[in-house]
N, C-alpha and C positions, 0 to 999 in steps of 0.2 A: 504494499499499499504506499502510495506517495505521500509522505508526511508533509509536503509543501502543498498539497491540494487545498483548494478553498473549502471553507465550511459548507457552502452551497453544494459544491461538487460532491463532497463526502456525504451530505444528506441525500443527494439524488442517488448515489451508489448504494447507500444503506437502505433506502426505500425500495430499491431493486433486489434487495436480499443479500447485499454484501455486508456481513457482520464485521468484517475487518475495518470497514469504514467507520462504523460506530466505535470500535475499539480505539481507532485513531483519534476520533473526536474526544472520547473519554480521557485518553492519555493527554490530549492537548489542553483539556480544561480541569480535570479533577483536582490536581495539586495546586492550581491557581485559585480555584474556587475554595479549596480547603484552607489555604493560607488566609484568604480574605475572611473566611468564616471564623478562624481562630482569632483573628484580631478583635472580633465582636464578642465571641464566647470562647474563653480560653480553655474550656473543657474539650479535650481532643476527641472523646467518644461522641459528645453531642455534635461537635463540628463535622465529624466524619458522617454521622448519621444524617444530618441535614443535607450535605452535599450528595450523598448517596441517594436520598429521597428525591432530589432534583434530577439526577441523572437517570434514575429509574423512570421518573415521570416523562422525560424526553423519549426515553426508549418506548414507553407505552403510547406516546402521542406523536411518534415519528411521522405518521401519515397526515398529521394536522400542522406540522411545522411549515412555516412560510419561509422558503429559501431565499427570498428577497430581503428579509429582515436579518439583522445581525444576531447571529446565535450567541455570541459572546454576551451581548447586552442582555438578551433574553435569560441566559443562564445566571448572570450576576443579579438580575432583577429577581429572579425566582429564588435565589439563595437569600437575598436581602429580605424578601418577603417572609421566607420561612424563619429567618433570624428574628424578625419582628414578632412573629407568632410565638416563637419560643420564649422570647424576653416577656411578652405580655403574660404568657402562662405562669412564668416565674413571679411576676409581680402580683398576679391575682391570688397566689397561695395565702390562705389566711389560717390563723391558728384557732382550733376549736375551743370553745368555752370550758370543756372538760379538761383540757390541758392546763388551764389556769387554776383548776381546782386543787393542784398539787400543793400541799401545805409546807411552809418553811419549818424550821426547828421550832420547838415548843414555846420558846420566849416570844416568837412572833405570831402564834396562833390566832390570838384575838384580833390583832391588826389585819392579819391576812384574811380572816373571815369577813371583817368589815369592808375591807378593800374589794374582796371578791363580790360581796353582796352589792356594793356601789357600782362595780364593773357590770355586773349582771343587770342591775336596774338601767344603767345607762345604755347598755346594749339593747334591751327589750324596748325601752322608750324609742330609741332611734329605729329599731326594726318596725315598730307599730306606725311609725310616720311614713314608711314606705308605701307606694300605691299597691293595691291589693295583688296585682299580677307579679310585680317585682318582689313583694314579700313572700308570696307563695313559691316562686322560682328559687329565691335565696334560701328559704327554709327547707325546700326539698334537696337542694345541693349541699348546704353546709350542715344541716341538722339531721337529715335523713341519710345523707351520704350518697344520693343518687347522682349519677353521671349526666352531663348535659344531654346526651343521646337519649337516656332513659326519661329525663324530664320532657324532652321534645316529643318523644313517643306518647307519653302519658297524657300531655297536654295538647297533642295534635298541632304542634308548632315546629318550625324548622330549628335545627341545631344552632344556626346563626342567630335566630331570634332569641333563643335561650341565652346564648352568649352575650349578646347586646343587653338583655335584660340584667344579667349578672354584673356586667361592667358597670351599667348605671346604677344598680342596687348598691354595689360596693362604694361607688362615688357618693351617692346620696347618704349611706350609712356613715361614711366618713365625714361628710359635711354635717349631718345631724348631730353626731356624737361631739364634733367640735362646737356646735352652737349650744348644746345641752351642758358641755363641760364649761363654757364661759359664762 
């Protein structure tokens, strides 16, 4: 396989059944994309997984690839989008209230119980201020442990709609807790 061939030419060959053309494209972009990903997410395993997912996606969509567009730009944008998704998921992680119930040494038990009760009241007050749908989705996710897909199936919504409600609910909870706190 001619390693100097253009991306467009390699895509054409690949669509025609030449898997060496894909291997050439893979070798051309994998380590560049991996290096780019590592700069954003220093976890080697996560970065490799993101790039592999993108490379698998183009394998699956090879018939839909537009040869006239820049494959390089498409791949970098795809990796960038997956990185953003990964980072958003990391930011959405919250701590369950049950974890806050772990008591400190006995000398602080009373203070801890009071603080825990205040935190629970603050959380419940903020949760009750959420619009009904957001409250229901948030409760199903965080208190019942349902996945976004399970919630979407139960409520007959799309997974994206559930994700959007969760992002909005978390933002509103944070704002409400800040208002109640002050």
